[in-house]
Biopython code that builds the backbone (N, CA, C, O; Angstrom):
import numpy as np
from Bio.PDB.StructureBuilder import StructureBuilder

atoms = [
    (1, "MET", "N", (7.442, 3.980, -9.102)),
    (1, "MET", "CA", (6.805, 3.153, -8.140)),
    (1, "MET", "C", (5.058, 3.270, -8.514)),
    (1, "MET", "O", (4.620, 4.360, -8.883)),
    (2, "LEU", "N", (4.264, 2.243, -8.404)),
    (2, "LEU", "CA", (2.981, 2.123, -8.615)),
    (2, "LEU", "C", (2.382, 1.974, -7.260)),
    (2, "LEU", "O", (2.585, 0.821, -6.879)),
    (3, "VAL", "N", (1.726, 2.672, -6.376)),
    (3, "VAL", "CA", (1.403, 2.490, -4.823)),
    (3, "VAL", "C", (-0.020, 2.360, -4.925)),
    (3, "VAL", "O", (-0.784, 3.188, -5.422)),
    (4, "GLY", "N", (-0.273, 1.418, -4.490)),
    (4, "GLY", "CA", (-1.589, 0.638, -3.813)),
    (4, "GLY", "C", (-2.220, 1.623, -2.212)),
    (4, "GLY", "O", (-1.844, 2.706, -1.764)),
    (5, "LEU", "N", (-3.162, 0.764, -1.776)),
    (5, "LEU", "CA", (-3.455, 1.425, -0.584)),
    (5, "LEU", "C", (-2.386, 1.079, 0.498)),
    (5, "LEU", "O", (-1.854, 0.008, 0.789)),
    (6, "ILE", "N", (-2.260, 2.239, 0.959)),
    (6, "ILE", "CA", (-1.449, 2.105, 2.095)),
    (6, "ILE", "C", (-1.573, 2.570, 3.484)),
    (6, "ILE", "O", (-1.915, 3.739, 3.662)),
    (7, "GLU", "N", (-1.294, 1.653, 4.692)),
    (7, "GLU", "CA", (-1.873, 2.478, 5.850)),
    (7, "GLU", "C", (-1.367, 3.880, 6.171)),
    (7, "GLU", "O", (-0.158, 4.021, 6.358)),
    (8, "SER", "N", (-2.231, 4.987, 6.255)),
    (8, "SER", "CA", (-1.206, 6.562, 6.455)),
    (8, "SER", "C", (-2.603, 7.489, 7.125)),
    (8, "SER", "O", (-3.807, 7.414, 6.876)),
    (9, "ASP", "N", (-2.047, 8.108, 7.794)),
    (9, "ASP", "CA", (-2.605, 9.325, 8.720)),
    (9, "ASP", "C", (-3.975, 9.356, 7.961)),
    (9, "ASP", "O", (-5.002, 9.143, 8.606)),
    (10, "GLN", "N", (-4.042, 9.654, 6.404)),
    (10, "GLN", "CA", (-4.985, 9.721, 5.649)),
    (10, "GLN", "C", (-6.057, 8.872, 5.781)),
    (10, "GLN", "O", (-7.155, 9.392, 5.583)),
    (11, "TRP", "N", (-6.029, 7.357, 6.146)),
    (11, "TRP", "CA", (-6.787, 6.598, 6.445)),
    (11, "TRP", "C", (-7.200, 6.673, 7.856)),
    (11, "TRP", "O", (-8.390, 6.485, 8.108)),
    (12, "VAL", "N", (-6.569, 6.863, 8.580)),
    (12, "VAL", "CA", (-6.466, 7.120, 9.992)),
    (12, "VAL", "C", (-7.810, 8.462, 10.358)),
    (12, "VAL", "O", (-8.771, 8.393, 11.124)),
    (13, "ARG", "N", (-7.423, 9.429, 9.588)),
    (13, "ARG", "CA", (-8.674, 10.820, 9.606)),
    (13, "ARG", "C", (-9.930, 9.972, 8.775)),
    (13, "ARG", "O", (-10.990, 10.385, 9.244)),
    (14, "ARG", "N", (-10.122, 9.213, 7.996)),
    (14, "ARG", "CA", (-11.281, 8.760, 7.386)),
    (14, "ARG", "C", (-11.791, 8.062, 8.337)),
    (14, "ARG", "O", (-12.896, 8.332, 8.806)),
    (15, "HIS", "N", (-11.139, 7.182, 8.705)),
    (15, "HIS", "CA", (-11.838, 6.431, 9.931)),
    (15, "HIS", "C", (-12.610, 7.037, 10.494)),
    (15, "HIS", "O", (-13.834, 6.902, 10.522)),
    (16, "LYS", "N", (-11.847, 7.881, 11.078)),
    (16, "LYS", "CA", (-12.184, 8.779, 12.234)),
    (16, "LYS", "C", (-13.273, 9.627, 11.772)),
    (16, "LYS", "O", (-14.245, 9.499, 12.517)),
    (17, "ALA", "N", (-13.477, 10.474, 10.785)),
    (17, "ALA", "CA", (-14.450, 10.880, 10.187)),
    (17, "ALA", "C", (-15.834, 10.272, 9.773)),
    (17, "ALA", "O", (-16.908, 10.873, 9.777)),
    (18, "ALA", "N", (-15.588, 8.828, 9.376)),
    (18, "ALA", "CA", (-16.842, 7.619, 9.199)),
    (18, "ALA", "C", (-17.620, 7.675, 10.463)),
    (18, "ALA", "O", (-18.849, 7.710, 10.395)),
    (19, "GLY", "N", (-17.070, 7.687, 11.501)),
    (19, "GLY", "CA", (-17.471, 7.505, 12.752)),
    (19, "GLY", "C", (-18.180, 6.348, 13.107)),
    (19, "GLY", "O", (-18.800, 6.264, 14.167)),
    (20, "LYS", "N", (-18.108, 5.301, 12.131)),
    (20, "LYS", "CA", (-18.435, 3.864, 12.301)),
    (20, "LYS", "C", (-18.257, 3.055, 13.884)),
    (20, "LYS", "O", (-17.177, 3.328, 14.407)),
    (21, "ASP", "N", (-18.841, 2.439, 14.421)),
    (21, "ASP", "CA", (-18.331, 1.523, 15.450)),
    (21, "ASP", "C", (-17.449, 0.516, 15.176)),
    (21, "ASP", "O", (-17.732, -0.628, 15.531)),
    (22, "GLN", "N", (-16.146, 0.814, 14.447)),
    (22, "GLN", "CA", (-15.483, -0.473, 14.435)),
    (22, "GLN", "C", (-13.601, 0.087, 14.611)),
    (22, "GLN", "O", (-13.157, 1.221, 14.431)),
    (23, "THR", "N", (-13.079, -0.777, 14.883)),
    (23, "THR", "CA", (-11.473, -0.254, 14.808)),
    (23, "THR", "C", (-11.173, 0.183, 13.394)),
    (23, "THR", "O", (-11.850, 0.110, 12.368)),
    (24, "PHE", "N", (-9.882, 0.689, 13.649)),
    (24, "PHE", "CA", (-9.154, 0.827, 12.475)),
    (24, "PHE", "C", (-9.058, -0.280, 11.744)),
    (24, "PHE", "O", (-9.546, -0.388, 10.619)),
    (25, "GLU", "N", (-8.379, -1.232, 12.383)),
    (25, "GLU", "CA", (-8.124, -2.749, 11.562)),
    (25, "GLU", "C", (-9.204, -3.118, 10.737)),
    (25, "GLU", "O", (-8.992, -3.414, 9.561)),
    (26, "GLN", "N", (-10.714, -3.139, 11.376)),
    (26, "GLN", "CA", (-11.995, -3.603, 11.010)),
    (26, "GLN", "C", (-12.034, -2.488, 9.517)),
    (26, "GLN", "O", (-12.305, -3.036, 8.448)),
    (27, "PHE", "N", (-11.809, -1.239, 9.519)),
    (27, "PHE", "CA", (-12.010, -0.327, 8.747)),
    (27, "PHE", "C", (-11.110, -0.857, 7.441)),
    (27, "PHE", "O", (-11.487, -1.287, 6.351)),
    (28, "ALA", "N", (-9.937, -0.678, 7.919)),
    (28, "ALA", "CA", (-8.814, -1.327, 6.611)),
    (28, "ALA", "C", (-8.975, -2.423, 6.066)),
    (28, "ALA", "O", (-8.672, -2.683, 4.901)),
    (29, "ALA", "N", (-9.544, -3.276, 6.984)),
    (29, "ALA", "CA", (-9.619, -4.764, 6.405)),
    (29, "ALA", "C", (-10.836, -4.687, 5.274)),
    (29, "ALA", "O", (-10.928, -5.410, 4.281)),
    (30, "GLY", "N", (-11.847, -3.510, 5.722)),
    (30, "GLY", "CA", (-13.194, -3.409, 4.588)),
    (30, "GLY", "C", (-12.337, -2.424, 3.412)),
    (30, "GLY", "O", (-12.707, -2.527, 2.242)),
    (31, "MET", "N", (-11.656, -1.859, 3.610)),
    (31, "MET", "CA", (-11.094, -1.279, 2.632)),
    (31, "MET", "C", (-10.612, -2.361, 1.455)),
    (31, "MET", "O", (-11.011, -2.494, 0.298)),
    (32, "ALA", "N", (-9.692, -3.012, 2.141)),
    (32, "ALA", "CA", (-8.933, -3.753, 1.341)),
    (32, "ALA", "C", (-9.784, -4.982, 0.697)),
    (32, "ALA", "O", (-9.429, -5.467, -0.377)),
    (33, "LYS", "N", (-10.806, -5.413, 1.329)),
    (33, "LYS", "CA", (-11.625, -6.423, 0.722)),
    (33, "LYS", "C", (-12.423, -6.262, -0.669)),
    (33, "LYS", "O", (-13.317, -5.474, -0.977)),
    (34, "GLY", "N", (-11.775, -7.301, -1.412)),
    (34, "GLY", "CA", (-12.226, -7.323, -2.775)),
    (34, "GLY", "C", (-11.355, -6.329, -3.740)),
    (34, "GLY", "O", (-11.623, -6.171, -4.931)),
    (35, "ARG", "N", (-10.296, -5.693, -3.076)),
    (35, "ARG", "CA", (-9.926, -4.836, -4.206)),
    (35, "ARG", "C", (-8.212, -5.471, -4.097)),
    (35, "ARG", "O", (-7.502, -5.502, -5.102)),
    (36, "ILE", "N", (-7.767, -5.900, -2.868)),
    (36, "ILE", "CA", (-6.472, -6.152, -2.933)),
    (36, "ILE", "C", (-6.069, -7.770, -2.371)),
    (36, "ILE", "O", (-6.098, -8.252, -1.238)),
    (37, "PRO", "N", (-5.636, -8.428, -3.872)),
    (37, "PRO", "CA", (-5.575, -9.714, -3.205)),
    (37, "PRO", "C", (-4.959, -10.645, -2.240)),
    (37, "PRO", "O", (-5.273, -11.804, -1.970)),
    (38, "LEU", "N", (-3.745, -9.681, -1.642)),
    (38, "LEU", "CA", (-3.351, -10.352, -0.555)),
    (38, "LEU", "C", (-4.092, -9.819, 0.489)),
    (38, "LEU", "O", (-3.461, -9.371, 1.447)),
    (39, "GLY", "N", (-5.430, -9.772, 0.500)),
    (39, "GLY", "CA", (-6.586, -9.024, 1.501)),
    (39, "GLY", "C", (-6.209, -8.009, 2.814)),
    (39, "GLY", "O", (-6.877, -7.997, 3.848)),
    (40, "ARG", "N", (-5.112, -7.231, 2.594)),
    (40, "ARG", "CA", (-4.723, -6.027, 3.567)),
    (40, "ARG", "C", (-4.384, -4.934, 2.825)),
    (40, "ARG", "O", (-4.034, -5.095, 1.656)),
    (41, "MET", "N", (-4.430, -3.849, 3.314)),
    (41, "MET", "CA", (-3.578, -2.609, 3.192)),
    (41, "MET", "C", (-2.088, -3.016, 3.454)),
    (41, "MET", "O", (-1.631, -3.800, 4.286)),
    (42, "GLY", "N", (-1.390, -2.166, 2.391)),
    (42, "GLY", "CA", (0.166, -2.109, 2.792)),
    (42, "GLY", "C", (0.543, -1.161, 3.838)),
    (42, "GLY", "O", (-0.077, -0.212, 4.318)),
    (43, "LYS", "N", (1.829, -1.689, 4.105)),
    (43, "LYS", "CA", (2.259, -0.559, 5.338)),
    (43, "LYS", "C", (3.546, 0.235, 4.955)),
    (43, "LYS", "O", (4.387, -0.331, 4.257)),
    (44, "ALA", "N", (3.738, 1.488, 5.365)),
    (44, "ALA", "CA", (4.670, 2.402, 4.966)),
    (44, "ALA", "C", (5.912, 1.807, 4.708)),
    (44, "ALA", "O", (6.613, 1.895, 3.700)),
    (45, "GLU", "N", (6.122, 1.083, 5.926)),
    (45, "GLU", "CA", (7.517, 0.296, 5.776)),
    (45, "GLU", "C", (7.462, -0.488, 4.648)),
    (45, "GLU", "O", (8.604, -0.571, 4.195)),
    (46, "GLU", "N", (6.640, -1.127, 3.952)),
    (46, "GLU", "CA", (6.754, -1.978, 2.723)),
    (46, "GLU", "C", (6.882, -0.915, 1.555)),
    (46, "GLU", "O", (7.598, -1.213, 0.600)),
    (47, "PHE", "N", (6.403, -0.016, 1.568)),
    (47, "PHE", "CA", (6.915, 0.977, 0.001)),
    (47, "PHE", "C", (8.387, 1.531, 0.869)),
    (47, "PHE", "O", (9.444, 1.541, 0.238)),
    (48, "ALA", "N", (8.375, 1.772, 1.654)),
    (48, "ALA", "CA", (9.855, 2.426, 2.086)),
    (48, "ALA", "C", (10.894, 1.494, 1.644)),
    (48, "ALA", "O", (11.807, 2.036, 1.021)),
    (49, "ARG", "N", (10.985, 0.220, 1.808)),
    (49, "ARG", "CA", (12.044, -1.020, 1.623)),
    (49, "ARG", "C", (11.886, -0.653, 0.140)),
    (49, "ARG", "O", (12.867, -0.007, -0.229)),
    (50, "MET", "N", (10.892, -0.867, -0.933)),
    (50, "MET", "CA", (11.209, -0.817, -2.236)),
    (50, "MET", "C", (11.619, 0.465, -2.437)),
    (50, "MET", "O", (12.539, 0.213, -3.215)),
    (51, "ALA", "N", (11.636, 1.924, -2.301)),
    (51, "ALA", "CA", (12.251, 2.821, -2.333)),
    (51, "ALA", "C", (13.479, 3.137, -2.021)),
    (51, "ALA", "O", (14.109, 4.019, -2.603)),
    (52, "CYS", "N", (14.029, 2.268, -0.840)),
    (52, "CYS", "CA", (15.379, 2.316, -0.410)),
    (52, "CYS", "C", (16.225, 1.174, -1.495)),
    (52, "CYS", "O", (17.420, 1.143, -1.788)),
    (53, "PHE", "N", (15.402, 0.526, -1.817)),
    (53, "PHE", "CA", (16.306, -0.337, -2.589)),
    (53, "PHE", "C", (16.686, 0.173, -4.108)),
    (53, "PHE", "O", (17.803, -0.024, -4.586)),
    (54, "LEU", "N", (15.876, 0.690, -4.646)),
    (54, "LEU", "CA", (15.774, 1.436, -5.706)),
    (54, "LEU", "C", (16.835, 2.610, -5.822)),
    (54, "LEU", "O", (17.319, 3.031, -6.874)),
    (55, "CYS", "N", (17.119, 3.082, -4.467)),
    (55, "CYS", "CA", (18.225, 4.053, -4.292)),
    (55, "CYS", "C", (19.577, 3.420, -4.094)),
    (55, "CYS", "O", (20.652, 4.016, -4.174)),
    (56, "SER", "N", (19.434, 2.396, -3.879)),
    (56, "SER", "CA", (20.814, 1.361, -3.505)),
    (56, "SER", "C", (21.461, 1.309, -4.256)),
    (56, "SER", "O", (21.341, 2.062, -5.222)),
    (57, "ASP", "N", (22.363, 0.480, -4.179)),
    (57, "ASP", "CA", (23.464, -0.150, -5.090)),
    (57, "ASP", "C", (22.957, -1.345, -5.910)),
    (57, "ASP", "O", (23.194, -1.747, -7.050)),
    (58, "ALA", "N", (22.115, -1.794, -4.835)),
    (58, "ALA", "CA", (21.264, -2.761, -5.431)),
    (58, "ALA", "C", (20.286, -2.724, -6.369)),
    (58, "ALA", "O", (19.937, -3.721, -7.000)),
    (59, "GLY", "N", (19.792, -1.577, -6.511)),
    (59, "GLY", "CA", (19.031, -1.280, -7.988)),
    (59, "GLY", "C", (19.635, -0.248, -8.700)),
    (59, "GLY", "O", (18.915, 0.570, -9.274)),
    (60, "SER", "N", (20.830, -0.162, -8.750)),
    (60, "SER", "CA", (21.488, 0.701, -9.635)),
    (60, "SER", "C", (21.383, 0.305, -11.235)),
    (60, "SER", "O", (21.677, 1.029, -12.186)),
    (61, "PHE", "N", (20.930, -0.912, -11.261)),
    (61, "PHE", "CA", (21.080, -1.241, -12.907)),
    (61, "PHE", "C", (19.680, -1.266, -13.388)),
    (61, "PHE", "O", (19.425, -1.674, -14.521)),
    (62, "ILE", "N", (18.566, -0.760, -12.402)),
    (62, "ILE", "CA", (17.108, -0.950, -12.571)),
    (62, "ILE", "C", (16.551, 0.709, -13.202)),
    (62, "ILE", "O", (16.489, 1.752, -12.550)),
    (63, "THR", "N", (16.232, 0.514, -14.525)),
    (63, "THR", "CA", (15.956, 1.619, -15.389)),
    (63, "THR", "C", (14.668, 1.522, -16.020)),
    (63, "THR", "O", (14.378, 0.502, -16.644)),
    (64, "GLY", "N", (13.765, 2.609, -15.905)),
    (64, "GLY", "CA", (12.519, 2.483, -16.931)),
    (64, "GLY", "C", (11.364, 1.295, -16.686)),
    (64, "GLY", "O", (10.806, 0.585, -17.523)),
    (65, "VAL", "N", (11.259, 1.325, -15.686)),
    (65, "VAL", "CA", (10.287, 0.178, -15.243)),
    (65, "VAL", "C", (9.180, 0.528, -13.987)),
    (65, "VAL", "O", (9.635, 1.165, -13.036)),
    (66, "ALA", "N", (7.916, 0.180, -13.959)),
    (66, "ALA", "CA", (7.302, 0.356, -13.371)),
    (66, "ALA", "C", (6.993, -1.024, -12.276)),
    (66, "ALA", "O", (6.816, -2.195, -12.612)),
    (67, "ILE", "N", (6.998, -0.526, -11.078)),
    (67, "ILE", "CA", (7.215, -1.602, -10.167)),
    (67, "ILE", "C", (5.982, -1.099, -9.249)),
    (67, "ILE", "O", (5.903, 0.042, -8.794)),
    (68, "ASN", "N", (4.855, -2.318, -9.008)),
    (68, "ASN", "CA", (3.471, -2.170, -8.543)),
    (68, "ASN", "C", (3.977, -2.523, -7.058)),
    (68, "ASN", "O", (4.598, -3.525, -6.703)),
    (69, "VAL", "N", (3.620, -1.621, -6.423)),
    (69, "VAL", "CA", (3.852, -1.969, -4.603)),
    (69, "VAL", "C", (2.209, -1.747, -4.220)),
    (69, "VAL", "O", (1.818, -0.711, -3.681)),
    (70, "ASP", "N", (1.274, -2.912, -4.591)),
    (70, "ASP", "CA", (0.048, -2.497, -4.179)),
    (70, "ASP", "C", (-1.044, -3.972, -3.792)),
    (70, "ASP", "O", (-2.267, -4.102, -3.733)),
    (71, "GLY", "N", (0.150, -4.943, -3.579)),
    (71, "GLY", "CA", (-0.751, -6.251, -2.753)),
    (71, "GLY", "C", (-1.321, -6.990, -4.000)),
    (71, "GLY", "O", (-2.298, -7.689, -3.728)),
    (72, "GLY", "N", (-0.938, -6.995, -5.293)),
    (72, "GLY", "CA", (-1.380, -7.388, -6.114)),
    (72, "GLY", "C", (-2.673, -7.064, -7.073)),
    (72, "GLY", "O", (-3.095, -7.721, -8.025)),
    (73, "ALA", "N", (-3.144, -5.885, -6.536)),
    (73, "ALA", "CA", (-4.284, -4.939, -7.206)),
    (73, "ALA", "C", (-4.198, -4.711, -8.353)),
    (73, "ALA", "O", (-5.216, -4.686, -9.044)),
    (74, "SER", "N", (-3.063, -4.499, -8.836)),
    (74, "SER", "CA", (-2.715, -4.397, -10.556)),
    (74, "SER", "C", (-2.321, -5.842, -11.234)),
    (74, "SER", "O", (-1.437, -6.588, -10.813)),
    (75, "PRO", "N", (-3.098, -6.062, -12.284)),
    (75, "PRO", "CA", (-2.636, -7.348, -12.678)),
    (75, "PRO", "C", (-1.543, -6.919, -13.485)),
    (75, "PRO", "O", (-0.427, -7.395, -13.275)),
    (76, "VAL", "N", (-1.744, -6.009, -14.456)),
    (76, "VAL", "CA", (-0.647, -5.798, -15.131)),
    (76, "VAL", "C", (-0.251, -4.150, -15.547)),
    (76, "VAL", "O", (-1.278, -3.477, -15.627)),
    (77, "VAL", "N", (0.758, -3.524, -15.769)),
    (77, "VAL", "CA", (0.879, -2.211, -15.946)),
    (77, "VAL", "C", (0.903, -1.826, -17.143)),
    (77, "VAL", "O", (1.013, -0.628, -17.404)),
]
sb = StructureBuilder()
sb.init_structure("model")
sb.init_model(0)
sb.init_chain("A")
sb.init_seg("    ")
for serial, (resi, resn, name, xyz) in enumerate(atoms, 1):
    if name == "N":
        sb.init_residue(resn, " ", resi, " ")
    sb.init_atom(name, np.array(xyz, "f"), 0.0, 1.0, " ", f" {name:<3s}", serial, name[0])
structure = sb.get_structure()
């Protein structure tokens, strides 16, 4: 899988380190603006759902493919 910007503790720490007077939601929106066509960072659950699908019987016939989990940031692989 090709993973884009996903909300995580890493980004929470960067937000705190930046020391700007904005909420984490505002910080995350700023990170996504102009970079992610869906207009927001992904959530860990969204990545996990794709990983679980690929590990399940439902994904048992999928091989050799790159799947973008990035909100449309990568137009092609």
